C-alpha positions as a LaTeX table, in Angstrom:
\begin{tabular}{lrrr}
\hline
Residue & $x$ (\AA) & $y$ (\AA) & $z$ (\AA) \\
\hline
Unk1 & 126.28 & 67.11 & 179.72 \\
Unk2 & 126.93 & 65.60 & 176.32 \\
Unk3 & 123.99 & 67.39 & 174.66 \\
Unk4 & 125.17 & 70.84 & 175.74 \\
Unk5 & 126.36 & 72.59 & 172.52 \\
Unk6 & 129.08 & 74.44 & 174.41 \\
Unk7 & 130.63 & 71.19 & 175.66 \\
Unk8 & 130.45 & 69.14 & 172.46 \\
Unk9 & 133.66 & 67.66 & 171.18 \\
Unk10 & 134.44 & 69.37 & 167.87 \\
Unk11 & 136.59 & 66.76 & 166.21 \\
Unk12 & 138.74 & 67.69 & 163.29 \\
Unk13 & 140.41 & 65.38 & 160.87 \\
Unk14 & 144.09 & 65.02 & 161.68 \\
Unk15 & 146.37 & 66.82 & 159.24 \\
Unk16 & 148.32 & 63.70 & 158.29 \\
Unk17 & 145.04 & 62.03 & 157.34 \\
Unk18 & 144.05 & 64.97 & 155.15 \\
Unk19 & 147.42 & 65.05 & 153.40 \\
Unk20 & 148.09 & 61.27 & 153.39 \\
Unk21 & 151.32 & 62.02 & 155.25 \\
Unk22 & 152.67 & 64.16 & 152.41 \\
Unk23 & 154.48 & 67.41 & 153.12 \\
Unk24 & 154.75 & 68.76 & 149.57 \\
Unk25 & 152.97 & 68.44 & 146.25 \\
Unk26 & 155.18 & 67.28 & 143.41 \\
Unk27 & 153.34 & 69.07 & 140.58 \\
Unk28 & 152.20 & 72.42 & 141.92 \\
Unk29 & 154.19 & 75.14 & 143.64 \\
Unk30 & 151.98 & 77.41 & 145.74 \\
Unk31 & 153.20 & 80.30 & 147.83 \\
Unk32 & 151.25 & 81.97 & 150.60 \\
Unk33 & 150.22 & 84.82 & 148.29 \\
Unk34 & 149.12 & 82.63 & 145.35 \\
Unk35 & 145.51 & 83.35 & 144.47 \\
Unk36 & 143.12 & 80.38 & 144.47 \\
Unk37 & 139.80 & 80.27 & 142.59 \\
Unk38 & 137.32 & 77.40 & 142.54 \\
Unk39 & 136.95 & 75.82 & 139.12 \\
Unk40 & 133.67 & 74.21 & 140.17 \\
Unk41 & 130.91 & 75.07 & 142.61 \\
Unk42 & 131.26 & 73.48 & 146.04 \\
Unk43 & 127.78 & 71.96 & 145.85 \\
Unk44 & 128.67 & 70.13 & 142.61 \\
Unk45 & 130.87 & 67.70 & 144.54 \\
Unk46 & 128.99 & 66.50 & 147.60 \\
Unk47 & 131.19 & 63.40 & 147.77 \\
Unk48 & 134.36 & 65.38 & 148.41 \\
Unk49 & 135.87 & 65.65 & 151.90 \\
Unk50 & 134.34 & 68.47 & 153.92 \\
Unk51 & 137.64 & 70.39 & 153.99 \\
Unk52 & 137.75 & 70.40 & 150.19 \\
Unk53 & 134.13 & 71.54 & 150.01 \\
Unk54 & 134.89 & 74.37 & 152.45 \\
Unk55 & 137.83 & 75.52 & 150.32 \\
Unk56 & 135.72 & 75.50 & 147.15 \\
Unk57 & 132.96 & 77.45 & 148.93 \\
Unk58 & 135.31 & 80.20 & 150.12 \\
Unk59 & 137.07 & 80.70 & 146.76 \\
Unk60 & 134.34 & 81.55 & 144.25 \\
Unk61 & 135.29 & 82.88 & 140.84 \\
Unk62 & 136.38 & 85.41 & 139.73 \\
Unk63 & 138.32 & 86.76 & 142.72 \\
Unk64 & 139.12 & 83.80 & 144.97 \\
Unk65 & 141.43 & 84.07 & 147.97 \\
Unk66 & 145.13 & 83.90 & 148.80 \\
Unk67 & 146.56 & 80.65 & 150.16 \\
Unk68 & 147.44 & 82.32 & 153.48 \\
Unk69 & 143.89 & 83.61 & 153.92 \\
Unk70 & 142.42 & 80.18 & 153.19 \\
Unk71 & 144.75 & 78.59 & 155.74 \\
Unk72 & 143.83 & 81.19 & 158.36 \\
Unk73 & 140.10 & 80.80 & 157.78 \\
Unk74 & 140.40 & 77.00 & 157.99 \\
Unk75 & 142.59 & 77.25 & 161.13 \\
Unk76 & 145.29 & 75.22 & 159.42 \\
Unk77 & 149.03 & 75.57 & 159.06 \\
Unk78 & 150.36 & 76.76 & 155.73 \\
Unk79 & 152.23 & 73.59 & 154.71 \\
Unk80 & 149.28 & 71.19 & 155.02 \\
Unk81 & 147.09 & 73.77 & 153.31 \\
Unk82 & 149.42 & 74.00 & 150.31 \\
Unk83 & 149.40 & 70.19 & 150.11 \\
Unk84 & 145.58 & 70.13 & 150.13 \\
Unk85 & 145.40 & 72.91 & 147.56 \\
Unk86 & 147.97 & 71.13 & 145.39 \\
Unk87 & 145.75 & 68.05 & 145.43 \\
Unk88 & 142.78 & 70.18 & 144.37 \\
Unk89 & 144.84 & 71.72 & 141.55 \\
Unk90 & 145.93 & 68.27 & 140.35 \\
Unk91 & 142.28 & 67.16 & 140.29 \\
Unk92 & 141.23 & 70.27 & 138.35 \\
Unk93 & 138.92 & 71.53 & 141.10 \\
Unk94 & 140.69 & 74.88 & 141.59 \\
Unk95 & 142.73 & 77.30 & 139.52 \\
Unk96 & 145.74 & 79.16 & 140.83 \\
Unk97 & 147.57 & 82.24 & 139.69 \\
Unk98 & 150.51 & 84.18 & 141.03 \\
Unk99 & 149.78 & 87.39 & 142.93 \\
Unk100 & 149.78 & 90.70 & 141.12 \\
Unk101 & 153.11 & 91.72 & 139.63 \\
Unk102 & 154.86 & 94.89 & 140.75 \\
Unk103 & 153.79 & 96.77 & 137.62 \\
Unk104 & 150.17 & 95.89 & 138.31 \\
Unk105 & 150.31 & 97.13 & 141.90 \\
Unk106 & 151.88 & 100.48 & 141.04 \\
Unk107 & 148.85 & 101.55 & 139.03 \\
Unk108 & 147.70 & 104.76 & 140.72 \\
Unk109 & 144.07 & 104.32 & 139.65 \\
Unk110 & 144.00 & 100.81 & 141.09 \\
Unk111 & 145.49 & 102.04 & 144.36 \\
Unk112 & 142.91 & 104.83 & 144.55 \\
Unk113 & 140.06 & 102.33 & 144.00 \\
Unk114 & 141.47 & 100.13 & 146.77 \\
Unk115 & 141.71 & 103.13 & 149.09 \\
Unk116 & 138.12 & 104.13 & 148.31 \\
Unk117 & 136.87 & 100.58 & 148.84 \\
Unk118 & 138.63 & 100.39 & 152.20 \\
Unk119 & 137.10 & 103.71 & 153.19 \\
Unk120 & 133.63 & 102.26 & 152.61 \\
Unk121 & 134.31 & 99.44 & 155.06 \\
\hline
\end{tabular}
C-alpha cells in the first residue's frame, strides 16, 4: 500500500551529498559543545536546503543549541553535522560561540537557577 503513511519511504539526503564529500571545514573549528545560534530566521531563506532550514529553526537567538544536540535531533553523525554547520558559519547564517568557561559554570547563583529550572520540569 503506497498511500499508507506508515509504509511510506522516508528518503533522506545522503550525507556525502549534503557535505559535498567534505569531512572537515577549513575555516571554522566546532566542537560538540560549541553553541550555535541562528543569525537569520529560518523562514527568511526558503531557497536553502531543508536540512539548513531545520538547523536555523531549532537554533533561535539568543540561546541556540549545542552542536551535539543539533546532530542528535537531526539524527546525524557529529562529523557531517560540523561540516554542515561550518558551511552555515561561512555563509553568515549562524553564529557560534564556545561553551561556558569554567569560571562561568562555578557561579553558585547560576547553578541554583539551573537546579530550580530543572525542578520545574
